[in-house]
C-alpha positions in Angstrom: 24.8 -6.8 10.9 22.8 -4.6 8.4 20.1 -5.5 5.7 19.7 -3.3 2.8 15.7 -3.4 1.8 14.3 -2.6 -1.6 10.4 -2.0 -1.9 9.0 -1.6 -5.5 5.7 -3.7 -5.6 3.5 -0.4 -6.7 4.4 3.2 -7.5 6.6 4.0 -4.8 10.8 3.1 -4.5 11.7 2.9 -1.1 15.4 1.8 -0.1 16.2 1.4 3.5 19.5 0.0 5.7 18.2 -1.4 9.0 21.0 -2.6 11.7 20.1 -5.6 14.0 21.6 -3.3 17.2 21.1 0.2 16.1 17.4 -0.6 13.8 17.0 1.9 11.1 20.0 3.9 10.0 18.9 5.4 6.9 16.0 5.5 4.7 14.6 6.6 1.0 11.9 7.2 -0.7 10.6 8.1 -3.7 6.3 8.6 -4.8 5.3 8.0 -8.3 1.9 10.0 -7.5 2.4 13.0 -9.5 3.0 10.8 -12.4 0.1 8.3 -12.0 -2.4 11.4 -10.9 -2.8 12.2 -14.6 -4.7 8.9 -15.2 -6.3 8.7 -11.9 -4.4 5.4 -10.7 -1.2 3.6 -10.9 -0.4 2.6 -14.1 1.7 -0.7 -14.3 3.8 -0.2 -17.2 4.7 3.3 -16.2 5.5 1.9 -12.8 8.0 -0.6 -13.7 9.5 2.2 -15.9 10.0 4.7 -13.0 10.9 2.0 -10.8 14.0 1.2 -13.1 15.1 4.7 -13.2 14.8 5.3 -9.3 16.1 2.1 -7.7 19.7 2.2 -8.4 20.1 6.4 -7.3 18.2 5.4 -4.2 20.6 2.9 -2.9 23.7 5.2 -3.8 21.9 7.6 -1.9 20.9 5.7 1.2 24.1 3.8 1.4 26.2 7.3 1.7 23.8 8.5 4.5 24.0 5.5 6.3 28.2 6.1 6.4 28.8 2.7 5.1 29.9 1.2 1.8 28.2 -1.7 -0.2 30.5 -3.9 1.0 29.7 -3.5 4.6 26.3 -4.8 3.8 25.5 -8.4 5.2 22.3 -9.0 3.1 19.5 -7.6 0.7 16.4 -7.9 0.8 13.3 -7.0 -1.5 10.2 -7.3 -1.5 9.3 -10.5 -3.7 5.2 -10.2 -3.6 2.2 -9.3 -3.8 2.4 -6.7 -6.2 2.1 -5.6 -10.0 4.8 -8.0 -11.5 6.7 -5.7 -13.5 7.4 -3.3 -10.1 8.0 -6.5 -8.2 10.6 -7.7 -10.8 12.3 -4.9 -10.8 13.2 -4.5 -7.5 13.9 -8.2 -7.1 16.3 -8.0 -10.4 18.4 -5.0 -8.3 19.0 -7.2 -5.1 19.5 -10.3 -6.5 21.9 -8.6 -8.9 23.4 -6.8 -5.9 23.7 -9.5 -3.7 25.2 -11.5 -6.5 28.1 -9.2 -6.8 28.7 -8.7 -3.1 28.5 -12.3 -2.5 26.0 -12.1 0.1 22.7 -13.7 0.7 19.4 -12.0 -0.9 16.2 -12.7 1.0 12.9 -12.2 -0.2 10.4 -10.5 1.7 6.4 -10.5 1.9 5.2 -7.1 1.4 2.2 -7.2 3.9 4.5 -8.9 6.8 6.6 -6.0 6.2 3.3 -3.5 6.7 2.5 -5.6 9.8 6.2 -5.5 11.1 6.3 -1.7 10.8 5.4 -0.4 14.1 8.2 -2.7 15.2 10.3 0.1 14.2 8.6 2.4 16.9 9.3 2.9 20.2 7.6 1.4 22.1 7.1 -1.3 20.2 4.4 -4.0 20.9 5.2 -7.3 22.9 4.0 -10.3 21.2 1.3 -12.0 21.1 -1.1 -9.3 19.6 -3.9 -8.8 17.0 -2.9 -7.0 13.7 -5.2 -5.1 11.6 -3.7 -4.9 8.1 -5.4 -2.0 6.2 -3.7 -1.1 2.5 -5.0 -0.3 -0.5 -5.7 -3.8 -1.6 -6.1 -5.7 1.5 -8.0 -5.7 4.7 -7.2 -8.4 7.3 -7.3 -9.4 10.8 -4.5 -11.6 11.6 -3.6 -13.2 15.1 0.4 -12.8 15.7 1.7 -15.0 17.9 5.6 -14.1 16.8 7.5 -12.9 13.8 6.7 -15.4 11.0 3.7 -16.8 13.1 0.5 -15.7 11.6 -3.1 -16.5 11.9 -5.6 -15.5 9.5 -8.8 -14.5 11.5 -10.4 -12.8 8.9 -10.4 -10.8 5.4 -12.1 -8.7 3.0 -14.5 -10.9 0.6 -14.8 -8.2 -2.0 -13.3 -4.4 -2.0 -10.6 -3.2 0.9 -11.3 -0.7 3.2 -8.8 1.1 0.7 -10.4 0.2 -2.5 -13.5 2.0 -0.7 -11.8 4.9 0.0 -10.1 5.4 -3.2 -13.8 4.9 -4.9 -15.7 7.3 -2.6 -13.2 9.7 -3.4 -13.1 9.6 -6.8 -17.1 9.5 -7.0 -16.9 12.5 -4.6 -14.7 14.2 -7.3 -11.4 14.2 -5.5 -7.7 14.4 -7.0 -5.9 10.8 -6.8 -4.7 9.5 -4.5 -8.3 10.2 -2.7 -7.3 9.4 1.3 -5.8 12.1 2.7 -8.4 14.3 0.3 -11.4 12.7 1.7 -9.8 12.6 5.5 -9.3 16.5 4.6 -12.9 17.1 3.1 -14.7 14.4 6.0 -13.5 17.0 8.5 -15.7 19.4 7.9 -19.0 16.9 7.4 -22.3 16.3 9.2 -22.0 13.2 10.8 -25.8 12.9 11.1 -26.3 13.4 7.8 -26.6 10.0 6.4 -26.5 6.6 7.8 -24.3 4.2 5.7 -24.4 0.4 6.5 -21.7 -1.1 8.9 -21.1 -4.2 6.4 -21.0 -7.7 7.8 -21.1 -6.6 11.6 -23.6 -9.4 12.8 -21.9 -11.8 10.8 -20.5 -14.7 13.0 -16.8 -14.3 11.3 -14.4 -11.7 11.1 -14.5 -11.2 7.4 -15.1 -7.9 5.8 -16.9 -6.7 2.9 -16.9 -2.8 1.5 -18.2 -3.1 -1.7 -22.0 -2.3 -0.1 -20.6 0.6 1.4 -19.3 1.8 -1.8 -23.1 1.3 -3.7 -24.6 2.9 -0.8 -22.5 6.0 -1.5 -22.7 5.7 -5.1 -26.4 5.7 -4.7 -26.3 9.1 -2.2 -24.3 10.8 -4.5 -26.5 10.6 -7.5 -29.3 11.4 -5.5 -27.7 14.4 -5.1 -26.8 14.9 -8.4 -30.2 14.1 -9.9 -31.7 16.6 -7.2 -29.1 19.4 -7.7 -27.8 19.5 -4.5 -23.9 17.9 -4.7 -22.6 21.2 -3.2 -19.1 21.4 -1.2 -21.2 21.2 2.1 -23.0 17.6 0.9 -19.7 16.3 0.1 -17.8 17.0 3.0 -21.1 15.2 4.7 -21.2 12.1 2.7 -17.2 12.1 3.4 -17.9 12.3 7.0 -20.5 9.5 7.0 -18.6 7.1 4.7 -15.2 7.3 6.7 -17.6 6.9 10.1 -18.5 3.7 8.6 -15.5 2.3 7.8 -14.2 3.5 11.0 -17.0 1.8 13.2 -16.6 -1.5 11.0 -13.0 -1.7 11.3 -13.1 -1.3 15.2 -16.1 -3.4 16.2 -14.3 -6.3 14.0 -11.1 -5.4 16.0 -12.7 -5.5 19.1 -14.3 -9.0 18.7 -10.8 -10.2 17.3 -9.3 -9.1 20.4 -12.2 -11.1 22.4 -11.7 -14.7 20.2 -7.9 -14.3 20.9 -8.2 -13.2 24.5 -5.8 -10.3 23.9 -5.3 -6.8 24.7 -2.8 -5.9 22.2 -3.5 -4.3 18.9 -1.6 -3.3 16.2 -2.6 -1.3 13.0 -0.4 -1.2 10.2 -0.9 -0.3 6.3 -1.5 2.8 4.2 -5.5 3.3 5.5 -4.3 3.4 9.0 -2.7 6.8 8.9 -6.3 7.9 9.0 -7.1 10.0 11.8 -11.2 9.0 12.1 -9.4 5.4 12.2 -6.6 5.9 14.6 -8.8 7.8 16.9 -11.6 4.8 16.7 -9.2 2.1 17.6 -7.1 4.4 20.3 -10.5 4.8 21.9 -11.3 0.8 21.6 -8.1 0.5 23.5 -8.6 3.1 26.1 -11.9 1.6 27.4 -10.2 -2.2 27.3 -7.5 -0.8 29.1 -5.0 -2.5 26.6 -2.6 -1.1 23.9 -2.8 0.3 20.1 0.4 1.0 18.5 0.9 2.4 15.3 3.5 2.9 12.5 4.5 6.5 11.8 2.7 7.8 9.1 5.3 7.8 6.4 6.0 3.9 7.1 2.4 3.3 7.2 2.2 3.3 3.1 5.0 1.6 1.1 8.4 1.9 2.1 11.9 0.3 2.4 12.5 0.5 5.9 9.6 -2.2 6.7 11.1 -4.6 3.6 14.6 -3.8 5.6 13.5 -4.7 9.1 11.5 -8.2 8.1 14.4 -8.7 5.6 16.6 -8.8 9.0 14.6 -11.4 10.8 14.2 -13.8 7.7 18.1 -13.1 7.3 18.6 -14.0 10.9 16.5 -17.2 10.5 18.4 -18.2 7.3 15.6 -17.9 4.9 17.6 -16.8 1.4 17.0 -16.6 -1.9 17.6 -19.1 -4.7 19.7 -17.9 -7.4 17.0 -17.5 -9.6 14.8 -14.5 -9.3 11.0 -15.2 -8.2 8.0 -12.9 -7.5 4.7 -14.1 -6.5 2.0 -11.1 -7.5 -0.1 -13.1 -5.3 1.2 -14.6 -2.2 -1.3 -15.7 1.1 0.3 -14.2 4.2 -0.6 -17.1 6.0 1.4 -19.5 3.9 5.0 -17.8 4.7 7.2 -19.9 6.1 7.8 -19.7 10.2 10.8 -18.3 11.5 13.1 -20.0 13.4 15.8 -17.7 14.2 
């Protein structure tokens, strides 16, 4: 069976075809980074309009590259939320219209479930159960994953997510949009002992996260350097390094606590921020010390993409979870409210 996946929740249009025996067959992605860079962030109306222009050509491209025809599809999956409502509607309308024309099911997919399952696209893939760290632009969550669709939320960000803190810190340091990759490159030349930034909520009895205070600490340091006239390239590199180390250590120690709480020794890290080398190194070191395993998606599948939606859509399709004829999207959609899978 083959499922076409369409991702359009924010500023990337992704399309892919996933086969339940062969795995990922073909995928393509158009990113809007260059368009939004002029404004320093995503402009929702522009994002929606660009999705409209891109989605049909990408579907044609991916279907052609997969060596099949539209009539060979068994289902069409699409991101139904969370995300920007206009952007979500573009993908949902395209998927629902295509499914209706082909008389095949349309399958709504939770964007974060897609990220959560993205490491299953790799070889080797993690065995269930495992603890998952989801770190994307607007989400930082720890989840116990007992099986596909069986998710227990362990903790989440109570204010700024890690990705938001990265973006805001990059902007404070005058880096281009999107700031994450530029911040990582800048941090590589920094002094890890130049500043000591807080590791938020490490002493709290729960598994929640908070990065607003860390962002404020960086802001205070930047403003101090500006007043003193010392905010040069070296200081900016030191700030980037010390900020990154603070985020990485916070995530690593919270993951360790979650693994202990769940009595598990398999960790999955997914979402755009999981592409950061310092975070990957920290989590890898943690699991090596524990004698466990950590799994990541390849970097191109850490950010939004159609492959993760096609994979998650295949699982939901085989469980018989289809969309009604109407088009519903959910800008806010708690992951732990998903229907369980009974494949």
